[in-house]
DONUVO-987455 format. One record per residue (C-alpha): x, y, z; residue in three letters. Coordinates in steps of 0.5 Angstrom, whole numbers, plus 500, padded with zeros to 3 digits. Last residue first. Layout:
N
<r <X,Y,Z>,'ALA'>,
...
END
This chain:
317
<r <024,686,439>,'UNK'>,
<r <021,692,443>,'UNK'>,
<r <014,689,443>,'UNK'>,
<r <016,682,445>,'UNK'>,
<r <018,685,452>,'UNK'>,
<r <026,683,453>,'UNK'>,
<r <028,679,459>,'UNK'>,
<r <027,672,455>,'UNK'>,
<r <032,675,450>,'UNK'>,
<r <037,676,454>,'UNK'>,
<r <036,669,458>,'UNK'>,
<r <037,665,451>,'UNK'>,
<r <042,670,449>,'UNK'>,
<r <047,668,455>,'UNK'>,
<r <045,661,454>,'UNK'>,
<r <048,661,447>,'UNK'>,
<r <054,665,449>,'UNK'>,
<r <056,660,454>,'UNK'>,
<r <055,654,449>,'UNK'>,
<r <059,658,444>,'UNK'>,
<r <065,659,449>,'UNK'>,
<r <069,665,453>,'UNK'>,
<r <064,670,453>,'UNK'>,
<r <068,677,454>,'UNK'>,
<r <063,683,456>,'UNK'>,
<r <065,690,454>,'UNK'>,
<r <063,696,458>,'UNK'>,
<r <069,697,461>,'UNK'>,
<r <075,693,457>,'UNK'>,
<r <079,688,461>,'UNK'>,
<r <078,681,458>,'UNK'>,
<r <081,683,451>,'UNK'>,
<r <079,678,446>,'UNK'>,
<r <085,674,442>,'UNK'>,
<r <083,667,443>,'UNK'>,
<r <076,669,441>,'UNK'>,
<r <069,672,444>,'UNK'>,
<r <067,679,445>,'UNK'>,
<r <060,682,447>,'UNK'>,
<r <058,689,446>,'UNK'>,
<r <051,691,449>,'UNK'>,
<r <047,696,446>,'UNK'>,
<r <044,701,452>,'UNK'>,
<r <050,705,452>,'UNK'>,
<r <049,707,445>,'UNK'>,
<r <056,706,441>,'UNK'>,
<r <061,711,440>,'UNK'>,
<r <065,710,447>,'UNK'>,
<r <064,703,447>,'UNK'>,
<r <066,702,440>,'UNK'>,
<r <072,707,441>,'UNK'>,
<r <075,703,447>,'UNK'>,
<r <074,696,443>,'UNK'>,
<r <078,699,438>,'UNK'>,
<r <084,701,443>,'UNK'>,
<r <083,694,446>,'UNK'>,
<r <084,691,440>,'UNK'>,
<r <090,695,438>,'UNK'>,
<r <093,693,444>,'UNK'>,
<r <092,686,444>,'UNK'>,
<r <095,685,437>,'UNK'>,
<r <090,681,433>,'UNK'>,
<r <092,674,430>,'UNK'>,
<r <089,670,436>,'UNK'>,
<r <082,671,434>,'UNK'>,
<r <077,677,435>,'UNK'>,
<r <070,675,434>,'UNK'>,
<r <065,681,435>,'UNK'>,
<r <058,681,437>,'UNK'>,
<r <054,688,438>,'UNK'>,
<r <048,687,441>,'UNK'>,
<r <041,690,442>,'UNK'>,
<r <042,692,434>,'UNK'>,
<r <040,699,433>,'UNK'>,
<r <040,699,425>,'UNK'>,
<r <042,706,423>,'UNK'>,
<r <046,707,430>,'UNK'>,
<r <049,700,430>,'UNK'>,
<r <051,701,422>,'UNK'>,
<r <055,707,423>,'UNK'>,
<r <059,705,429>,'UNK'>,
<r <061,698,426>,'UNK'>,
<r <063,703,420>,'UNK'>,
<r <067,707,424>,'UNK'>,
<r <071,701,427>,'UNK'>,
<r <073,699,420>,'UNK'>,
<r <070,692,418>,'UNK'>,
<r <076,687,417>,'UNK'>,
<r <071,681,417>,'UNK'>,
<r <064,679,416>,'UNK'>,
<r <058,684,416>,'UNK'>,
<r <053,680,419>,'UNK'>,
<r <046,683,421>,'UNK'>,
<r <043,677,425>,'UNK'>,
<r <036,676,427>,'UNK'>,
<r <035,672,434>,'UNK'>,
<r <031,666,433>,'UNK'>,
<r <037,663,438>,'UNK'>,
<r <039,659,432>,'UNK'>,
<r <041,665,429>,'UNK'>,
<r <046,667,434>,'UNK'>,
<r <050,660,434>,'UNK'>,
<r <050,660,427>,'UNK'>,
<r <053,668,427>,'UNK'>,
<r <058,666,432>,'UNK'>,
<r <060,660,428>,'UNK'>,
<r <061,665,422>,'UNK'>,
<r <065,670,426>,'UNK'>,
<r <070,665,429>,'UNK'>,
<r <071,662,422>,'UNK'>,
<r <072,669,419>,'UNK'>,
<r <080,670,420>,'UNK'>,
<r <084,676,418>,'UNK'>,
<r <082,681,423>,'UNK'>,
<r <085,687,420>,'UNK'>,
<r <079,692,422>,'UNK'>,
<r <075,689,428>,'UNK'>,
<r <070,683,427>,'UNK'>,
<r <063,682,425>,'UNK'>,
<r <056,680,428>,'UNK'>,
<r <051,685,429>,'UNK'>,
<r <045,682,433>,'UNK'>,
<r <038,684,432>,'UNK'>,
<r <033,681,437>,'UNK'>,
<r <028,677,434>,'UNK'>,
<r <024,677,427>,'UNK'>,
<r <027,672,423>,'UNK'>,
<r <025,671,416>,'UNK'>,
<r <031,667,414>,'UNK'>,
<r <037,667,419>,'UNK'>,
<r <037,659,419>,'UNK'>,
<r <038,659,412>,'UNK'>,
<r <044,664,412>,'UNK'>,
<r <047,661,418>,'UNK'>,
<r <047,654,414>,'UNK'>,
<r <050,656,408>,'UNK'>,
<r <056,660,411>,'UNK'>,
<r <057,654,416>,'UNK'>,
<r <058,650,410>,'UNK'>,
<r <062,654,406>,'UNK'>,
<r <067,656,411>,'UNK'>,
<r <067,649,413>,'UNK'>,
<r <069,647,406>,'UNK'>,
<r <074,653,406>,'UNK'>,
<r <077,651,412>,'UNK'>,
<r <078,643,410>,'UNK'>,
<r <081,645,403>,'UNK'>,
<r <086,650,407>,'UNK'>,
<r <089,645,411>,'UNK'>,
<r <090,640,406>,'UNK'>,
<r <093,646,402>,'UNK'>,
<r <098,647,408>,'UNK'>,
<r <100,639,407>,'UNK'>,
<r <098,634,412>,'UNK'>,
<r <102,630,417>,'UNK'>,
<r <107,635,418>,'UNK'>,
<r <106,635,425>,'UNK'>,
<r <104,642,425>,'UNK'>,
<r <099,641,419>,'UNK'>,
<r <096,635,423>,'UNK'>,
<r <095,639,430>,'UNK'>,
<r <091,645,426>,'UNK'>,
<r <087,639,423>,'UNK'>,
<r <085,637,429>,'UNK'>,
<r <084,644,432>,'UNK'>,
<r <079,645,426>,'UNK'>,
<r <076,638,428>,'UNK'>,
<r <075,640,435>,'UNK'>,
<r <072,646,433>,'UNK'>,
<r <067,643,428>,'UNK'>,
<r <065,637,432>,'UNK'>,
<r <063,638,439>,'UNK'>,
<r <062,646,439>,'UNK'>,
<r <059,648,432>,'UNK'>,
<r <055,641,431>,'UNK'>,
<r <052,641,438>,'UNK'>,
<r <050,649,437>,'UNK'>,
<r <047,647,430>,'UNK'>,
<r <043,641,431>,'UNK'>,
<r <046,634,433>,'UNK'>,
<r <043,629,428>,'UNK'>,
<r <042,634,422>,'UNK'>,
<r <048,638,423>,'UNK'>,
<r <052,631,423>,'UNK'>,
<r <049,629,417>,'UNK'>,
<r <050,635,413>,'UNK'>,
<r <057,635,416>,'UNK'>,
<r <058,628,413>,'UNK'>,
<r <055,630,406>,'UNK'>,
<r <060,636,406>,'UNK'>,
<r <066,631,408>,'UNK'>,
<r <064,626,403>,'UNK'>,
<r <063,630,397>,'UNK'>,
<r <069,635,399>,'UNK'>,
<r <074,629,398>,'UNK'>,
<r <081,633,398>,'UNK'>,
<r <084,626,400>,'UNK'>,
<r <088,628,406>,'UNK'>,
<r <081,632,408>,'UNK'>,
<r <077,626,407>,'UNK'>,
<r <082,622,412>,'UNK'>,
<r <081,628,417>,'UNK'>,
<r <074,627,416>,'UNK'>,
<r <074,620,418>,'UNK'>,
<r <079,621,424>,'UNK'>,
<r <073,626,426>,'UNK'>,
<r <068,621,426>,'UNK'>,
<r <073,616,430>,'UNK'>,
<r <074,622,435>,'UNK'>,
<r <066,623,436>,'UNK'>,
<r <065,616,436>,'UNK'>,
<r <070,615,442>,'UNK'>,
<r <067,621,446>,'UNK'>,
<r <060,619,445>,'UNK'>,
<r <062,612,448>,'UNK'>,
<r <066,615,454>,'UNK'>,
<r <060,619,456>,'UNK'>,
<r <057,613,459>,'UNK'>,
<r <052,608,457>,'UNK'>,
<r <056,603,456>,'UNK'>,
<r <063,605,455>,'UNK'>,
<r <067,603,462>,'UNK'>,
<r <063,597,463>,'UNK'>,
<r <063,595,456>,'UNK'>,
<r <070,595,455>,'UNK'>,
<r <073,599,449>,'UNK'>,
<r <078,603,453>,'UNK'>,
<r <081,598,458>,'UNK'>,
<r <078,591,457>,'UNK'>,
<r <084,587,456>,'UNK'>,
<r <085,583,449>,'UNK'>,
<r <086,576,449>,'UNK'>,
<r <083,575,442>,'UNK'>,
<r <078,570,444>,'UNK'>,
<r <077,573,451>,'UNK'>,
<r <076,580,449>,'UNK'>,
<r <071,577,444>,'UNK'>,
<r <067,573,449>,'UNK'>,
<r <067,579,453>,'UNK'>,
<r <064,583,448>,'UNK'>,
<r <059,578,446>,'UNK'>,
<r <060,573,440>,'UNK'>,
<r <055,573,435>,'UNK'>,
<r <059,576,429>,'UNK'>,
<r <065,572,432>,'UNK'>,
<r <066,564,429>,'UNK'>,
<r <061,565,423>,'UNK'>,
<r <065,572,421>,'UNK'>,
<r <071,567,420>,'UNK'>,
<r <077,569,424>,'UNK'>,
<r <084,571,421>,'UNK'>,
<r <087,576,425>,'UNK'>,
<r <084,581,421>,'UNK'>,
<r <077,578,422>,'UNK'>,
<r <078,579,429>,'UNK'>,
<r <080,586,429>,'UNK'>,
<r <074,587,425>,'UNK'>,
<r <070,583,431>,'UNK'>,
<r <073,588,436>,'UNK'>,
<r <071,594,433>,'UNK'>,
<r <064,591,432>,'UNK'>,
<r <064,590,440>,'UNK'>,
<r <066,597,441>,'UNK'>,
<r <061,600,436>,'UNK'>,
<r <055,596,438>,'UNK'>,
<r <053,600,444>,'UNK'>,
<r <052,606,439>,'UNK'>,
<r <045,602,438>,'UNK'>,
<r <043,601,430>,'UNK'>,
<r <038,605,426>,'UNK'>,
<r <033,603,421>,'UNK'>,
<r <028,608,419>,'UNK'>,
<r <020,607,420>,'UNK'>,
<r <019,614,422>,'UNK'>,
<r <018,612,429>,'UNK'>,
<r <025,609,429>,'UNK'>,
<r <026,601,428>,'UNK'>,
<r <032,598,431>,'UNK'>,
<r <037,594,428>,'UNK'>,
<r <040,588,430>,'UNK'>,
<r <048,587,429>,'UNK'>,
<r <047,581,429>,'UNK'>,
<r <042,576,427>,'UNK'>,
<r <046,571,424>,'UNK'>,
<r <045,571,417>,'UNK'>,
<r <040,577,416>,'UNK'>,
<r <044,582,421>,'UNK'>,
<r <051,579,418>,'UNK'>,
<r <049,580,411>,'UNK'>,
<r <047,588,412>,'UNK'>,
<r <053,589,416>,'UNK'>,
<r <057,586,411>,'UNK'>,
<r <054,591,406>,'UNK'>,
<r <055,597,410>,'UNK'>,
<r <062,595,410>,'UNK'>,
<r <066,594,417>,'UNK'>,
<r <071,600,419>,'UNK'>,
<r <067,600,426>,'UNK'>,
<r <066,608,426>,'UNK'>,
<r <065,609,418>,'UNK'>,
<r <060,602,418>,'UNK'>,
<r <056,605,424>,'UNK'>,
<r <055,611,421>,'UNK'>,
<r <053,608,414>,'UNK'>,
<r <048,603,418>,'UNK'>,
<r <045,609,421>,'UNK'>,
<r <046,610,429>,'UNK'>,
<r <043,610,435>,'UNK'>,
<r <043,613,442>,'UNK'>,
<r <041,620,439>,'UNK'>,
<r <034,617,438>,'UNK'>,
<r <032,615,445>,'UNK'>,
<r <027,621,446>,'UNK'>,
<r <023,619,440>,'UNK'>,
<r <022,611,443>,'UNK'>,
<r <025,606,439>,'UNK'>,
<r <020,601,436>,'UNK'>,
END
């Protein structure tokens, strides 16, 4: 049985199949017939497979494509497979991958490859199902920082290289927007923590940054007041005066002109109570506005909120 603290080192059979290109059916048959790959039993009773099986099974898949029979290769070690196939131990060597961050990176890249495939096929069922699985496995913060953001960057690169159409890019964005919107609202229900106003400046065309900010904010047990995109400065000021949030968090994308963003931030800082913190994030965020803090990534934003919450007496939340 697998210790509770080690469950992140294991994969479901579906995840293993996606990362290796070997069907779940074949993996089950091999385990029953050859004893490999070997499943581990979680305390919950679920069967899981070690991430360390991934490099070996990927080589097995190559061996099968080269004409070898399963009975010949399934029980072989990684070193024996390398020798059989004449493959040098570079990326997939056990010495460089086993127990290292390289294996986690390989798994993440393979998963994003699968997601890009779903985007090309406009397969929202499988894409959203994978989003839910990774959220459940990793948690909200890790999903945003380690999966959602790299996935969006990859989609952008694929479009720039003409590997996908603009319709595919829109499809990917809408799937992620819908998923993240659902998640932060679920997480925000009945929260009684620090009030944090999340919004954008007027003219902001992109909402994913603000939605991701809402997710990260809500998982710190803070209460999100979400105004969405393209919010007039006067409305941000009025809402701040009415609901008295401890923090106003603004997502500012590369699409915003720096001079305009600076003017808006100066006005916000002048008109909003000085005890209310103003935090900005995003590629278009100015970094030189007095009384306004720029936080460059969501991990740092999360850590800031955790520390900030700890400094506030419970009766003042």
